[in-house]
N, C-alpha and C positions, 0 to 999 in steps of 0.2 A: 503493499500500501505505501510505496514510496512516490509514484506520481504526481505531481503535482496540479496536475490540469486533465487528469481521468478521473470516471467513476466506475462503480465497480455491480454490471447488473449481477442480483443472486435472484436465483426461482427456486422453490421450496417445494417438497413433496411428491417431486415424480421419482422414475417417471413413470405417465400416463398415455396410452394408447391415444387418448383422447384428443392430448394440446398439446406433447412432447414435440410431435414432429413439426407439428405445426412452428410451435415457438423457434425451433433448429431452422427451417427457415424462414423466417422471418430477421433473423441475427443472419444467415448468409447473405441474405440480399444485402446487406449493409454491410459484410463485410464485419462483423462484431462477435466478441465470443463474451462470454457468460460462463458461471458459476452457480453450479446446478448441485443442490443440497437433496440429495435423494431417501429417500426413505427405502429399506433392505428389502423390506415387503413389495413394495414395486421391481425394484430391481430383480428380485425372484422370477418375479408374473411377466415380467414385457424387459430379459438379458437383451434384448437386439436392441431395443429402444436406449439404454443405458448404454452399449455397445455403440452406438450410433454419436453419442454426444461425445464419450472421447473422439471418436474416429474425425469426431468436422473439430478438433481443437481442442473443446471447452475444458474449464478444470471442474472436477467434481469435489463434492464432500458428503459426509457422512450425516445424516437424518433422524439418525437409530433407527432400531430394526421395523419397529411396529407404530411410528410418532406416540410415544409415552409424553404424558406434561410430566415434568420431575416432580413437578407437589401432589403429585396424584399416583406415584408408585416408590417403593423402597430403592434406598439409592442404589442396594445390592442388584435390584431388578434394573434399574436404571442401566447403569454399568454394563449389567449383563446385553442389555440391547443394542447399545454401542458397538461392545464387541464382535456380538453378532454379526453386526451390519458391515465391521471390519471385512469380514470372511469373503465381505461382496462388493462393496468397495475399498479400494487401495488409497485410502489418503489420510493426511493428518487435519486435513480441516472439518470443523467440527459445527454446526449451529442446534442450539434446543430447540426442540419446536416451541410454537407460542412464543420465541426469544425468552423464555424465563429458562431460570436454572436454580435450587437453591444456593444460595450464596458458600454455604460451607462442601460444596459438591467442586465448584471451582476449580479449587487447588490441583486434585486429585484427578480432573479430566485434564485439567491444563498441564501436564508433566505427561500426556503424550497427545493430546491434541491442541492444535490453535483453535479456541475457542470462537467463533468468528459471528458477532452479531448484524445489526445494522443501524441505521443513524437516516434512512430514510426509509418510510414504511407506503407502502403503495395504496392499501386499502382497496388494491384489486378484489378480495374476497367480499368486502362487505357490501352489501346492495343498500344500504343507508344512506353509503354516503353519496353522491352523483360524480358521474365522471367528470361533467366537467371543473367540481371544483378541485377534482383528483389534478386534474392541468393546471389549473390558476395554481394551487396549491407547488406542483412541480417547478413551474416558471417562476414561482417567487423563491423557492427554499433550496431547488437542487443547487451542490456547489461542488467542486473540485474537493475529489478524496472520499462523497458518499459513498455510501454501499447500499442498495435498494435494492429494496427486494419484493421480489414478485411470485407470484404461484400457477406451477404449471399443475393442477388439478381440477377437477370434474367440477367442484364450486364454480370459479373463475372462470371457462371457458369462453362465453361469450363476452362477458368484463373484459377480460385481458385481451381478446381480439382485437378491440378498440382500442382499449393501453398502451398497448405496445408500440406500434407505430407511433403515434403522438409522443408519446414519452422520447422514443429515440430520437426523433425529430426536434423535440423543445432541448431535449440534451447538445445536442448538433450545433443548433444555434446557439448557444451558450460558448461555443468552443471548446466545447469539453469532448475527451477520447472515452472510448472504452475499454478497459483493463480486465483482466480477471483475477483472483485472488488467488496467492501461493502458499 
């Protein structure tokens, strides 16, 4: 995250049959690379889509095996979910589902993984947030260094198809570049 004129597009919860290919094609149109935080259960269901993410030059990260919320499970179960996911996703990048992690777990997880949160939430998953409001927020708030989170899951399909192309356009008009997390 060293570049002073870059932003980082990240996608959570995939891969999915319904949306991940579309996201990959949209990014390809603009020659943009992103970072995909994948759920192990989805990688198991769609290994060919997961491999396509890598083949197209994107970065992947661990998003647990079953998208558990850290506050709802025991620490041992959560850590086991992360480790099980490692069997499918070879990456030191980790993003906790829902962007939440009990503070006392940070240290143990960060011993093995680079925990990646986000600085700009797209609200692509939230039907109560009008898409025009998302664009206004993007125009006024997105800045160099931001880690932008979007979702390539079934809940966001129709909204993401409207949001992603316009979001890319807004970012490009700001003179910012796109990079992947490492």
